[in-house]
N, C-alpha and C positions, 0 to 999 in steps of 0.2 A: 289459772291466775286467781289470786286472792281478791275477792271483792271487798270494797270498802263498805262497812255495815251501814253508815249513815249518808252515803254519797252515791246514789244509784243513777247512772246516766245511760242505762241501757236504752237503745233506740235513738240516741242522740248522735249527731255527726258534727265533729268539731274541726276547725281549721286553725292550726297554730303556726304563726309566723316566727321565724328565728328558732325553729325546732331542732336545729342540728347540734346545739350545745347549750350549756348553762341552764338558766331558768326555763327556757323554752323546751329543752330536752326533758327536764324534770316534769313540767306541766303536761307534756304530751304523754309521758308514761303514766302520770296520775289519772288523766282523763281516760286512757285506755284501761287502766285498772278498775275504774268506776263503771266500765261497760260501754263507753262511747267508741265509735269508729273515729279515727283521728287522721286528718290530712296533715302531713309534716312538710311545711313550706320553709325553704331556706335556699341559699345560693350554693352551698357545698354538698353536692350530691353524694360524695363518698361518706360524709358524716351522717347524712340522712339515712343511708342504707344501714349503717350501724344501729341507729335508733330504731328503725323499723324491725331489724333483726331481734333486738332486745325485747320489743313489744310482742313480736310473734312468739318468741321463746317463752314468754310469760302467759301466752294464751290470748293476747289481744289482737286487734285488727287495725292496721294503719296503711297509709299510702304516701311514699316519698314523692314530693312535688318540687322540682327545681323552680325557684321563684326569686326575683329581685323586686323587693317592695318599692323601690324608687321609680319603677317603670309601670305605668298603668296597664300596658298590654300584658305584661308578665303577671300582674295581680289578677287581671280579668281571666287569663288562661288558668291560673291556679284555682280560682273559685269554680270555674266551669269544670275542671278536671275532678276536683273533690266531689262536686255534686253528681257528676255522671258515673263515677266509679265507686263512691262510698254510699251515696244516697242523699236524701234531703238535708242540706246544711242547716244547723240550728245554732251553732256557737262559733264565734270568732275570738281568738285570743291574740291580741295585738302585742306581740312580744319582741319582734325584731328590733335590734338596737346595736349601735357601735359606740365607741368612745375614743377620743384622741386626747391623750394626757401629756402635756408639756407646759413649760412656763408660758404665762399669758401672752407676752409679746412675741413669742415664737409661733403662735397660731396663725396660720395663713387663711386666706379666703377659701381655698380648696378644703382645708380642714373643717372649717365651719360648714360649708355646703355638704360635705360628706356625712357629718354627724346629723345635721338638721334634716337633710333629705331622707335619711334612713329612719331616724327616731321620731320625727314629727310628720313630715310629708308622707312617709311610707305608711304610718299608722292611719293617717287621714285617707289615703288612697284605698287601703284595705278595708277600712270601715265603710267608706262611701260605696265601694263596689259590692261588698257583702250586703249592706243595707238595700242598695238598689236592686240587687238580685232577689232578696227576700220580699221586699215590698211588691215587686212585680208579680210574685207568686202568691201574694197575700198570706205569707207565712210568718209567724212571730219568731224572733230570735234574740240572742244575747251577744253583746259586744263587751269584751273585757280588755281594757287597756292597762298594760303593765307600766307603771310609772316608777318613781324613785323618791326617796327621802330628799334627794338633791333638787326636787321640784320646788322646795321651800327653803333650801339652804344653798350656799355658794361655796365653791372650792375653786381657787384661782387657776388650777391646772386644767379644768374641764369646763370652760365657759359655755361652749356650744351644747354640751350634754345637759347642763343645768337649764339652759334656755329651752331646749327641746322638751325636756320632761315637764317643765313648768307649763309650756304651751299645751302639752297633752292633757294635763290636769284641768286646764281652764277651757278646754274645748266645749263648745255649746252645741255640738252635733246632736247630743242626746235630746235636747228640747225639740228638735225638728223630727225626731223619730217617734216620740211618744204617741202621736196620733195614729202611728202605724204599728203600735204594740211592740216597739223596740225597747230593749233594756240595755243600759250601758253603765259600766262602773269602772273605777280606777283602783288598781291595787298597788300597794307600796311594799315590795318584797323585802327590803332590808331596813325598814323603818324601825327605830327603837321605841317609838310610841305609836299609839293608835292613829290610823289615818283619819283625817277630818274632812268629811264631805262638805259641800257648800252649806252654809247655814240655812239656805232656802230649801234644802232637801228635807222632805218629811218622812221619807221611807228609805230603809237601808237597801243599797244595791251592791254593797261591797262584799259582805259575807253571805254566801249563797243560802245557808240555812236560816238567815235572818231576813230574807227577802220579804218586804212588806212590814217589817217591824219598825216601830218608831224609835228614834234616837234622841239622846239628851241634848241640852242646849249647846254643849261644847262640841258634840259630834252629830247633833240632829235629832235626838230621841224625845225631845219635848218633856223631859223629866220623868219618863216612865220608871226608871230605876233610881231616881234621885234619892228616895228614902232609903234605898238599900246601899247607896254609896257607889254603885257601878251601873253603867248602862249595858244594854244588850251587846253592843259592839266590843266594849272593853272586856266583858265577860267571855265573849267568843274568842277573843285574841289571847286569852290567858294561855300561857305555854309557848307563845311565839318567842324565838330567840331574842333576848335583849329587851323584851317588852315587860314593863311593870305597870299594871293598871293604876291609874291615879284616881283619887276620890273625886266624885262628881257631886256637887252640892254647894250650898252657900259657904262662902269663906268665913272663917271664924277670926 
């Protein structure tokens, strides 16, 4: 397997929810390529087997784990299985998500519950169980929540999805974890512009190689790159599909 030159996760163990397809599948392969052992959590066991096979063929190590993130007992079992068979967990990628797309007034209560329970409640259950597990062992770890550009925009056909992703971005679970050396960040996979952390954040937790770097006033860096016209975050995101770094500095 080809190692990523600037992204070495050898010795780390990650648990990725929603790893059977889409973004979760891609992130699982990326983590394995960087040297991490990866727990593949999702409901569809047949698709997980395919992901595990691809990772093994590339020289990585993974473990398929059937898991329903809407059920606490299933999440607890997934965390325990990943820990016992792969080693000490250090990373959680909260990626599991579903969407129901139809005209606004055709959405039912069941549609709303299905999306919010998976995308928001499921992420909270996974983060809570992962954090509880690590805090009990006095072990530091990282929680990565996969959000969406729709957390700050609205589309009439997916109201529950927009609400769930917005709730995920505004979660304050991180503040409770800081005393226990927890790190949490939100990623916006398909955003056309740079993600903007809370203005209160002083350190970057979104781009791994910028951990601890200061962000500008618009994204949190306190003007470190103001004179150069771009902050660390926008510089790091250069090359992302659809992203065009905007100038940071006083308006003319």
